N, C-alpha and C positions, 0 to 999 in steps of 0.2 A: 879181693877186688872183683869187679864185675867180669862176667865171662859170656862171650857170644856163643849161641848154639849154632850148629851147622845149618846153613841156609838150604832152602828147598826150592827147586825150579818148578813153578806152577804153570809154565807155558804149555799150550797144546793139551790141557786137561779138559775132560768133559764131565758132565754131571754124573755123579756116582763114583768118581775116582776117589781113592783113599790113600792114606800115607801115615807115617809116624814121625814124631819129633822125639828123639831120644835125649833124655836129660843127663847131664853130668851127675856124678854121685852126690846125693843130697842126704846127709845123715843127721844134721842138726835138728833137734826137736823144735827149735824156734822157727824153722822154715825159711825158705828163700823167696825172693820176689822175681816174677818173670814179666817182662814187657814183650808182647808179641806184636810184630809189625806185619800185617797182611798187605804187602805191597803188590797186589795182583788183582785181576778182575774176577777172581773166584770167591764166591760167598761160601763160607765153611761152617760146618758143625764140628766142634772139638769135644773130645772125651778124655778126662784125666783118669789114668789107669788106677792109681792107688786110691784116690778119694772117691772116684766114681762121679765127680762133678762133670757137668757139660755146659756148653755155651754156644751161641751163634756169633760168628765173626763175619760181618759184611765185607764185601770187597772194599779194599782201601782202609779198613778200620785198624786202629791201634788199641790194644787192650792191656791192662795191668792185672796180674793174678798173683795172689799169695799162695805159694805151693805148700802142700802137705809135706810133712817129714817123709823122707825116703821116696819122694815122687820120682818115678823112673821114666815114664813115657806119656806122651799125648798123642792120641789118634785123631786124625782129621778126615772129613768126608766133604767133597764138593757138592753143594746143593744148587748152585746156579753159576752161570758164567756170563760176565759182561764183555761184549766184543770190543776189540781195539784198545785194550789196556796197554799203556806204554811201558809198564814194568810188570814182571810176572815172578816175584820172589816172595817167599815166606821166611821172615827173619825174626830173631829174638835175642834178648839179652837177659842173663840171670844176675841178680844182685844179691850179695851176701847179707845175712842177718845184720841189722844195724847200719848197713851201708845206705847212703842217701840215694833215693830213687828219683830220677828226674820226672817232672810232670809231663804228661803227653799232650797237654793243651786242652782248651775248652771244647774244640770240635771232636777231639779223640779220633782223628782219622788222618790219612795221608794228605799232604798238601798238593800232591800231583793229581791230575785228572784221571783217576782209575777207570771211570766209566766211558772213556773215549775222548778224543780231542774235540775241541770246539773250534770250528773253522770260521774265520772272519774274512770279509772282503774289504774293499776300500771304503765302503760306507758302514762298516761295523755291523753287518747282518748276522744275526744268530742263525746258524744253519744246522739242521739235523735231517738229513735226507737219505741216510744209508740204512736205517733200521727197517725191520719187517713191518708190515701193516699191523696197526693196533698197538704200536709201541708208545708208551707214555713219554712225553717230552717235558711237560711242566706240571707240577703238583703243588698247589698252594692251599693252605687251610689254617684253621685255628687250633688251639689246644683241645677244644671240645668237638669240633667238626673238622676232620682231617682233609676232606676232599671237597673244597669249595670251588676251586678252579682246577680242572683236569684238562690238559691239552694233549691229545695224542697226535700222531703224525697223519691220521686220516679222519679224526672226528674230535669233538670237544664237548665239555659240559661245564657251564658257568652257573654258580649259585651265589646267593648272598645269605648272610646270617642275620636273622631278626629275632630278638628275644630268645636266643638259643636254638632257633629252628632254621634249618636250611630251606631256602626257596629257590627253585630253578628260575633263572631269568633268560638264559639262552642255551640252546642245545643244537649242535651240528651233528647230523646223523648220517650214517653210512648207507641207510636204506629208508624207504618211505619218504616222508617229507624231509628235504635236506636241512631246513631250518625250522626250529620251534621257538616261539617267544612266550615266556611265562610258563605257568603251570595251572592246572585245574584249581579253581577256587580263588585265584589271585587276579588282580587287576593290573594290566600293563598300560601305563599312561604315556600318550604321545603329547609332549608339552607344546611342540610347534605344529607345523602342518605335516600331513601324511600324504605323499604322492604315490598313487598306485598306477603303474603303466598299463596293466592288463586287467584282470578280473578280480573283484572283491567278492569272496565267497563266504557268507556267514552261515556255517553249519548249524549254529544255534540261533538264539534271538538277537536281533540288532536293535539297540535302543539309542535314539538320538534325542538328547535332552534340550539342545539348543536349535538354532536355525541350520538347516541343511540345504545347500544350494547344489542342484544337479544340473550341470550345463550340457551333459551328454546323455546318452541312452542308458536306461536302467532296465535290466532284464530280470524279472522276478518269476522263476518257474514254479515256486511254491506259494504258500500263503504269505501275505504282507499285511501286517497290522501297523497302521500309521496313526501317530498321535494318541490322544487319550480323551476322556470325557471333557468337553469344553475347549479342546485344542483344535487348531486349524491346520489342515493340509493345503498348502498354497502352491499351485503349479504356475510359475511365471510364464513358462513357455508351453509347448505342446505336450499333452499327456496321451500316449498311445497305449491302448489295451488290446492286444491281439486275441486273447482268449476270453474266458468268462470273468466278469467282475461282479461281485456280490456286495451291495451297499446296504447294510442293515440300519444305518442311521441317516441323518440329514446330510445332503451334499449341497453346498452353496457355491454357485458358479457366477461371479460377478461379470465375467467377460464371456467371450465366445467359447463354446464347448463343441469340439468336433469329436464325435464318437464313432468308432468303427471305420469301415471303408465300404466301397461298392461290393455288394454281395455278403457283407457281414451283418450280424444281428446284434442289436442292443436290447437286452432282456432285463426288464424291471420286474423282479419277483413280487414286490410290494407296490404301494401307490407311487405315482409320479405327479408332483405338484408343480405347475407353472404359474407364477404369480402375474406375469405380464403376457405379452403377445408371443405365441408360438407360431413360427413360420415354417411350413413344410414345402420344400421345393420339389419333392418327389411324391410318390404315391403313398397313401396311408393304407396299411393292410391290417385291419383289426380282425385277426383270426381268433374269434371268440368261440369258446366251447359252448354249444347250445344245450338247452334243456328240452328234451324230446319226449312227447307223450303219444302213444299209439292210439289210433282210432279203435272203437269197439269192434268194428268188423274188418277194416283194412286201412292201410296207410297210416300217416302220423302227422303231427304238427310240432314245430320247434320254435323256441323263444331265444332271441339273441339280445341281451341287454348291452347295447353299444355304449351308452353314457349313463352314469348313475350319480352324477353330482347334483348341483342345484338345477341345472338344465339336464333333462333326461331324454334319452332316445331308446326305444325298444322296438325290435323287428320281430314279426311272427311270420312263419311260412307254413304252407300246407302242401303235402304231396298231391299229385294228380289222382292218386288212388284212395284219398281219404274218404272213409265212410265210418262215421262215429255213431251211426244208428240214432238212438234216442238218449245217448249218454253225453253229458256235458264234459268238455275238456277245460279244466281250470289251470291257469298259469299264475302262480304267486310271484309277484314282482320282487326282485332282490332288494329294491329300494322303492317305497311307496311314493306315488305322486301326491302332492299335498294341495296344490292350487288348481290345477286343471291341465288339459291337454288338447292338442289338435290330433284327430284320428284320421288317417288316410288308409283306405282299404280297397283292395282289388279282389277280395274274396267274393265270389258270385253268389252270395246269399245274405239275407238279413238275419244273422244269428249270432251277434257278438254283444256282450254286455260288459260294463265296467262295474266292479264290485268293491265295496269297502266294508270290512268286517262282516263279510258274508251277506251284505245287503246290496241289492242292485241299485245303482245310482241313476235317477231319472233326470239328470241335469245335462244331457247331451243335446246340443242344438245343431240342426242341419245347416251347413254352410252351402255346400253344392254337392250334387250326387248324380249318378246315372241311375234312373229308376225312381221308385217312390221314396219320399223322405218325410220330413216333419219332425216334430219334437218327440223323442222316443227314448226309452232306456236301452234300445238296441241300435246298433249301427247298421244301417242298410248296406247291402252289398254294393261294391264299386262306388264309394262315396268319400267325401271329405266332411268330417264332423268336428264340432267344437264341444268339448266336455268341460263343464265348470264344476269344480269340487274335486276332492281327493279320492283316490282309489288305490287299492293294493293288489287287486286280482283282475285278470282279464279272462272272461268266460266265453268260450265258443259253445253255443247251445246246440244240443242234438235235436234235429227236427225230423225224427222218424225215419232215419236212414238216408238223409240227403247226401248225395255224392257229388261234391263240387269238383271242378277240374283243376284245382290248385290255385295258389295265389299268394299275395303278400299283404300283411297288415302292419302298419307303422303307427306308433304312438310317440308324439313329441310334446313335451310339456315340462312343468315344474312341480 
């Protein structure tokens, strides 16, 4: 009949502790059967003396072993300890050859809570508050992926399995960002509305496929690419740009557009087209970079192309020290006049011609002037002239070292 082996007290043991289970005399060649009950919080590694076989016996595990003939002793070593086990005994029963051995059940472990008690309150709260930091509380997985849901007492990691591959959906971290949603390469979908009480920070690209309504302030410290070719960026309310704004395509503004503030600059790197009336309530400051040509002897002249559209305005100035000797000064206009122009000059000499394709145009008619006038290919000094016909160059003729005292020359035309 069956025989119990001496029980072993496993309380107060630490990792590395060892001991022996001495077997009763076993002489039958048929062998005996041992059921080992590890009713303790100690995980064990056992070694059979005669056969040399070994096994791991977790805390609370029950195991069935067929003993080799003449097996004398089993040696055990503690490999871990679970705190708070309600029982701390190592038990066993030996069954004779041919004797019916009872089944240990599907679970193969003790029905008692070896890993510690589960505390419940009046609302049936699952509690685990006594373990050291980093202790695992819940571990859920599948046969192929063991760790899909890992909940520790200070962090967690939640994954889902898709086509045999684990995808992280949530992570609660003990350092860095406390919460992470999704993983690199995956899409996290918000089916309903998403409310953000503070700041939305897009470290990568932000793509909006549908309508986006911004009722508050939007701060964009980096580059913002909005819409796509053929798409519209519609600001229902005020759009405030505190820094530089570079617009490489068309901007359509059907309503009022207030840009900048007092003391701020609106800088259009390319062309600015206004199809209707442009009203300026403040000063217009066309700070145009001039084209400057030095006189042969001293001083210089400069050209300022103020307007270059259908209606053109060009200013020329001369320094008070200008002395070009007998050398002409030719200014090629950035956009040629094609119909004609009104010429206003305060330059105190009659030495300016309008030139087309390097040919002086003799179609300038005297309207009013101070000094001598008449029909001429040169604009007399201090005069207003009308020039009929196109020209692409304004030539200030050198008159043997004439030294005017400076002045302004204005061309307005089409």
